[in-house]
FITORMAR-82799 format. One record per residue: residue number from 0; x, y, z of N, C-alpha, C, O in turn; residue in three letters. Coordinates in steps of 0.1 Angstrom, whole numbers. Example, Ala and Ser with C-alpha at 12.3 -4.5 7.8 and 13.67 -1.06 7.14 Angstrom:
<pt n="0" n_u="132" n_v="-57" n_w="78" ca_u="123" ca_v="-45" ca_w="78" c_u="132" c_v="-33" c_w="78" o_u="142" o_v="-33" o_w="85" res="ALA"/>
<pt n="1" n_u="128" n_v="-22" n_w="71" ca_u="137" ca_v="-11" ca_w="71" c_u="129" c_v="0" c_w="79" o_u="134" o_v="11" o_w="80" res="SER"/>
END
This chain:
<pt n="0" n_u="9" n_v="-11" n_w="0" ca_u="1" ca_v="0" ca_w="-1" c_u="9" c_v="12" c_w="0" o_u="18" o_v="13" o_w="8" res="MET"/>
<pt n="1" n_u="6" n_v="22" n_w="-9" ca_u="13" ca_v="33" ca_w="-10" c_u="8" c_v="44" c_w="0" o_u="-4" o_v="45" o_w="1" res="ILE"/>
<pt n="2" n_u="16" n_v="52" n_w="7" ca_u="12" ca_v="61" ca_w="16" c_u="5" c_v="72" c_w="7" o_u="8" o_v="72" o_w="-5" res="MET"/>
<pt n="3" n_u="-4" n_v="80" n_w="12" ca_u="-10" ca_v="92" ca_w="4" c_u="1" c_v="102" c_w="0" o_u="1" o_v="107" o_w="-11" res="PRO"/>
<pt n="4" n_u="8" n_v="106" n_w="8" ca_u="22" ca_v="115" ca_w="5" c_u="27" c_v="112" c_w="-4" o_u="29" o_v="120" o_w="-14" res="LYS"/>
<pt n="5" n_u="31" n_v="99" n_w="-5" ca_u="38" ca_v="92" ca_w="-16" c_u="33" c_v="93" c_w="-28" o_u="41" o_v="95" o_w="-37" res="MET"/>
<pt n="6" n_u="17" n_v="92" n_w="-29" ca_u="12" ca_v="95" ca_w="-42" c_u="11" c_v="108" c_w="-47" o_u="11" o_v="111" o_w="-59" res="LYS"/>
<pt n="7" n_u="12" n_v="116" n_w="-38" ca_u="13" ca_v="130" ca_w="-41" c_u="26" c_v="133" c_w="-46" o_u="26" o_v="140" o_w="-57" res="THR"/>
<pt n="8" n_u="36" n_v="130" n_w="-41" ca_u="50" ca_v="130" ca_w="-46" c_u="52" c_v="125" c_w="-59" o_u="58" o_v="131" o_w="-68" res="PHE"/>
<pt n="9" n_u="46" n_v="112" n_w="-59" ca_u="50" ca_v="108" ca_w="-75" c_u="39" c_v="114" c_w="-84" o_u="42" o_v="115" o_w="-96" res="THR"/>
<pt n="10" n_u="28" n_v="120" n_w="-82" ca_u="22" ca_v="126" ca_w="-91" c_u="28" c_v="140" c_w="-93" o_u="28" o_v="143" o_w="-105" res="GLY"/>
<pt n="11" n_u="34" n_v="148" n_w="-85" ca_u="41" ca_v="159" ca_w="-87" c_u="54" c_v="156" c_w="-96" o_u="59" o_v="163" o_w="-104" res="LEU"/>
<pt n="12" n_u="59" n_v="144" n_w="-92" ca_u="72" ca_v="141" ca_w="-99" c_u="69" c_v="139" c_w="-114" o_u="77" o_v="143" o_w="-122" res="ALA"/>
<pt n="13" n_u="57" n_v="132" n_w="-118" ca_u="52" ca_v="129" ca_w="-129" c_u="48" c_v="142" c_w="-137" o_u="51" o_v="143" o_w="-149" res="THR"/>
<pt n="14" n_u="42" n_v="150" n_w="-131" ca_u="38" ca_v="165" ca_w="-137" c_u="51" c_v="171" c_w="-140" o_u="52" o_v="177" o_w="-151" res="ALA"/>
<pt n="15" n_u="61" n_v="171" n_w="-131" ca_u="72" ca_v="178" ca_w="-134" c_u="79" c_v="172" c_w="-145" o_u="85" o_v="180" o_w="-153" res="MET"/>
<pt n="16" n_u="80" n_v="158" n_w="-148" ca_u="86" ca_v="153" ca_w="-157" c_u="79" c_v="156" c_w="-170" o_u="87" o_v="158" o_w="-180" res="PHE"/>
<pt n="17" n_u="66" n_v="156" n_w="-172" ca_u="59" ca_v="158" ca_w="-182" c_u="61" c_v="174" c_w="-188" o_u="63" o_v="178" o_w="-200" res="LEU"/>
<pt n="18" n_u="61" n_v="182" n_w="-178" ca_u="65" ca_v="197" ca_w="-181" c_u="79" c_v="197" c_w="-187" o_u="81" o_v="205" o_w="-196" res="PHE"/>
<pt n="19" n_u="88" n_v="189" n_w="-181" ca_u="102" ca_v="190" ca_w="-187" c_u="101" c_v="186" c_w="-202" o_u="107" o_v="193" o_w="-211" res="GLU"/>
<pt n="20" n_u="93" n_v="172" n_w="-205" ca_u="92" ca_v="169" ca_w="-219" c_u="87" c_v="180" c_w="-228" o_u="92" o_v="182" o_w="-239" res="MET"/>
<pt n="21" n_u="77" n_v="186" n_w="-222" ca_u="67" ca_v="196" ca_w="-231" c_u="76" c_v="208" c_w="-233" o_u="77" o_v="212" o_w="-244" res="LEU"/>
<pt n="22" n_u="82" n_v="214" n_w="-221" ca_u="87" ca_v="227" ca_w="-224" c_u="102" c_v="228" c_w="-217" o_u="105" o_v="235" o_w="-207" res="PHE"/>
<pt n="23" n_u="111" n_v="219" n_w="-224" ca_u="124" ca_v="218" ca_w="-217" c_u="134" c_v="231" c_w="-217" o_u="142" o_v="234" o_w="-208" res="PRO"/>
<pt n="24" n_u="131" n_v="239" n_w="-228" ca_u="139" ca_v="253" ca_w="-228" c_u="135" c_v="260" c_w="-217" o_u="143" o_v="265" o_w="-210" res="THR"/>
<pt n="25" n_u="121" n_v="263" n_w="-214" ca_u="117" ca_v="273" ca_w="-203" c_u="124" c_v="267" c_w="-189" o_u="129" o_v="275" o_w="-182" res="VAL"/>
<pt n="26" n_u="124" n_v="257" n_w="-187" ca_u="129" ca_v="252" ca_w="-174" c_u="143" c_v="252" c_w="-174" o_u="148" o_v="253" o_w="-163" res="SER"/>
<pt n="27" n_u="150" n_v="250" n_w="-184" ca_u="166" ca_v="253" ca_w="-186" c_u="168" c_v="267" c_w="-185" o_u="178" o_v="269" o_w="-178" res="ILE"/>
<pt n="28" n_u="162" n_v="277" n_w="-190" ca_u="162" ca_v="291" ca_w="-190" c_u="160" c_v="296" c_w="-174" o_u="167" o_v="305" o_w="-169" res="GLY"/>
<pt n="29" n_u="150" n_v="288" n_w="-169" ca_u="148" ca_v="295" ca_w="-153" c_u="159" c_v="289" c_w="-146" o_u="164" o_v="297" o_w="-137" res="VAL"/>
<pt n="30" n_u="164" n_v="277" n_w="-148" ca_u="176" ca_v="273" ca_w="-140" c_u="188" c_v="282" c_w="-143" o_u="194" o_v="287" o_w="-133" res="GLN"/>
<pt n="31" n_u="191" n_v="283" n_w="-154" ca_u="204" ca_v="290" ca_w="-159" c_u="201" c_v="305" c_w="-153" o_u="211" o_v="310" o_w="-149" res="ALA"/>
<pt n="32" n_u="190" n_v="312" n_w="-153" ca_u="189" ca_v="325" ca_w="-149" c_u="191" c_v="325" c_w="-132" o_u="196" o_v="334" o_w="-126" res="SER"/>
<pt n="33" n_u="187" n_v="314" n_w="-127" ca_u="188" ca_v="313" ca_w="-113" c_u="203" c_v="310" c_w="-108" o_u="207" o_v="315" o_w="-98" res="GLU"/>
<pt n="34" n_u="209" n_v="303" n_w="-115" ca_u="223" ca_v="301" ca_w="-112" c_u="231" c_v="312" c_w="-116" o_u="241" o_v="314" o_w="-109" res="ILE"/>
<pt n="35" n_u="229" n_v="321" n_w="-126" ca_u="236" ca_v="333" ca_w="-130" c_u="231" c_v="342" c_w="-121" o_u="239" o_v="351" o_w="-120" res="PHE"/>
<pt n="36" n_u="221" n_v="343" n_w="-113" ca_u="216" ca_v="354" ca_w="-104" c_u="226" c_v="351" c_w="-92" o_u="233" o_v="359" o_w="-86" res="ASN"/>
<pt n="37" n_u="227" n_v="336" n_w="-88" ca_u="235" ca_v="334" ca_w="-77" c_u="249" c_v="338" c_w="-78" o_u="256" o_v="343" o_w="-69" res="GLU"/>
<pt n="38" n_u="254" n_v="334" n_w="-90" ca_u="271" ca_v="336" ca_w="-93" c_u="271" c_v="352" c_w="-93" o_u="280" o_v="357" o_w="-87" res="GLU"/>
<pt n="39" n_u="262" n_v="360" n_w="-98" ca_u="265" ca_v="374" ca_w="-99" c_u="264" c_v="380" c_w="-84" o_u="271" o_v="389" o_w="-80" res="MET"/>
<pt n="40" n_u="256" n_v="374" n_w="-76" ca_u="256" ca_v="380" ca_w="-62" c_u="267" c_v="377" c_w="-54" o_u="271" o_v="384" o_w="-45" res="SER"/>
<pt n="41" n_u="274" n_v="363" n_w="-58" ca_u="287" ca_v="361" ca_w="-52" c_u="299" c_v="371" c_w="-54" o_u="307" o_v="375" o_w="-46" res="LYS"/>
<pt n="42" n_u="297" n_v="374" n_w="-70" ca_u="308" ca_v="382" ca_w="-76" c_u="306" c_v="398" c_w="-69" o_u="315" o_v="406" o_w="-66" res="VAL"/>
<pt n="43" n_u="293" n_v="401" n_w="-66" ca_u="291" ca_v="414" ca_w="-62" c_u="296" c_v="416" c_w="-45" o_u="300" o_v="426" o_w="-40" res="GLU"/>
<pt n="44" n_u="293" n_v="403" n_w="-39" ca_u="298" ca_v="405" ca_w="-26" c_u="314" c_v="405" c_w="-25" o_u="321" o_v="411" o_w="-17" res="SER"/>
<pt n="45" n_u="319" n_v="398" n_w="-34" ca_u="332" ca_v="398" ca_w="-34" c_u="340" c_v="411" c_w="-36" o_u="350" o_v="414" o_w="-30" res="ILE"/>
<pt n="46" n_u="335" n_v="419" n_w="-48" ca_u="336" ca_v="432" ca_w="-51" c_u="336" c_v="440" c_w="-40" o_u="345" o_v="448" o_w="-39" res="CYS"/>
<pt n="47" n_u="325" n_v="441" n_w="-31" ca_u="323" ca_v="449" ca_w="-21" c_u="332" c_v="447" c_w="-11" o_u="337" o_v="457" o_w="-5" res="VAL"/>
<pt n="48" n_u="336" n_v="435" n_w="-7" ca_u="344" ca_v="432" ca_w="4" c_u="360" c_v="436" c_w="-2" o_u="369" o_v="437" o_w="7" res="SER"/>
<pt n="49" n_u="362" n_v="436" n_w="-14" ca_u="375" ca_v="440" ca_w="-21" c_u="377" c_v="455" c_w="-19" o_u="388" o_v="460" o_w="-15" res="GLU"/>
<pt n="50" n_u="364" n_v="460" n_w="-22" ca_u="364" ca_v="476" ca_w="-21" c_u="368" c_v="481" c_w="-7" o_u="376" o_v="490" o_w="-6" res="GLU"/>
<pt n="51" n_u="361" n_v="474" n_w="3" ca_u="364" ca_v="479" ca_w="17" c_u="377" c_v="476" c_w="21" o_u="383" o_v="483" o_w="30" res="LYS"/>
<pt n="52" n_u="384" n_v="465" n_w="16" ca_u="398" ca_v="462" ca_w="20" c_u="407" c_v="473" c_w="13" o_u="415" o_v="479" o_w="20" res="ARG"/>
<pt n="53" n_u="405" n_v="474" n_w="1" ca_u="413" ca_v="485" ca_w="-7" c_u="412" c_v="499" c_w="0" o_u="423" o_v="506" o_w="1" res="SER"/>
<pt n="54" n_u="400" n_v="504" n_w="6" ca_u="397" ca_v="517" ca_w="13" c_u="406" c_v="516" c_w="26" o_u="412" o_v="525" o_w="31" res="ASN"/>
<pt n="55" n_u="406" n_v="504" n_w="32" ca_u="413" ca_v="503" ca_w="45" c_u="428" c_v="504" c_w="42" o_u="435" o_v="511" o_w="49" res="GLN"/>
<pt n="56" n_u="434" n_v="497" n_w="31" ca_u="449" ca_v="499" ca_w="29" c_u="450" c_v="513" c_w="24" o_u="460" o_v="519" o_w="29" res="VAL"/>
<pt n="57" n_u="443" n_v="520" n_w="17" ca_u="445" ca_v="534" ca_w="14" c_u="443" c_v="544" c_w="26" o_u="449" o_v="555" o_w="26" res="LEU"/>
<pt n="58" n_u="436" n_v="540" n_w="35" ca_u="437" ca_v="548" ca_w="48" c_u="450" c_v="546" c_w="56" o_u="455" o_v="555" o_w="61" res="LYS"/>
<pt n="59" n_u="454" n_v="534" n_w="55" ca_u="468" ca_v="532" ca_w="64" c_u="480" c_v="539" c_w="56" o_u="490" o_v="544" o_w="61" res="ILE"/>
<pt n="60" n_u="477" n_v="538" n_w="43" ca_u="489" ca_v="544" ca_w="35" c_u="489" c_v="559" c_w="37" o_u="500" o_v="565" o_w="38" res="LEU"/>
<pt n="61" n_u="477" n_v="566" n_w="37" ca_u="474" ca_v="580" ca_w="40" c_u="481" c_v="584" c_w="54" o_u="489" o_v="593" o_w="55" res="GLN"/>
<pt n="62" n_u="478" n_v="576" n_w="63" ca_u="481" ca_v="578" ca_w="77" c_u="498" c_v="577" c_w="78" o_u="504" o_v="585" o_w="84" res="GLU"/>
<pt n="63" n_u="503" n_v="567" n_w="71" ca_u="516" ca_v="565" ca_w="72" c_u="525" c_v="576" c_w="67" o_u="536" o_v="579" o_w="72" res="MET"/>
<pt n="64" n_u="519" n_v="582" n_w="55" ca_u="526" ca_v="592" ca_w="47" c_u="520" c_v="605" c_w="50" o_u="522" o_v="613" o_w="41" res="TYR"/>
<pt n="65" n_u="513" n_v="608" n_w="60" ca_u="506" ca_v="622" ca_w="63" c_u="514" c_v="630" c_w="71" o_u="510" o_v="641" o_w="74" res="ALA"/>
END
């Protein structure tokens, strides 16, 4: 006997599979844009931290040569 939750899960999995079969480019595009957004946010946070670090170095150099 299959549990009711398992039936729901298999039904959902079947529906997702059929959607993938009918519209593969849509889901691939969505996944690609999600991955792209994640990577861009990582790059943005790295740039912000590097900017903070360079500002700190600049302050130290200005204090040394002031």
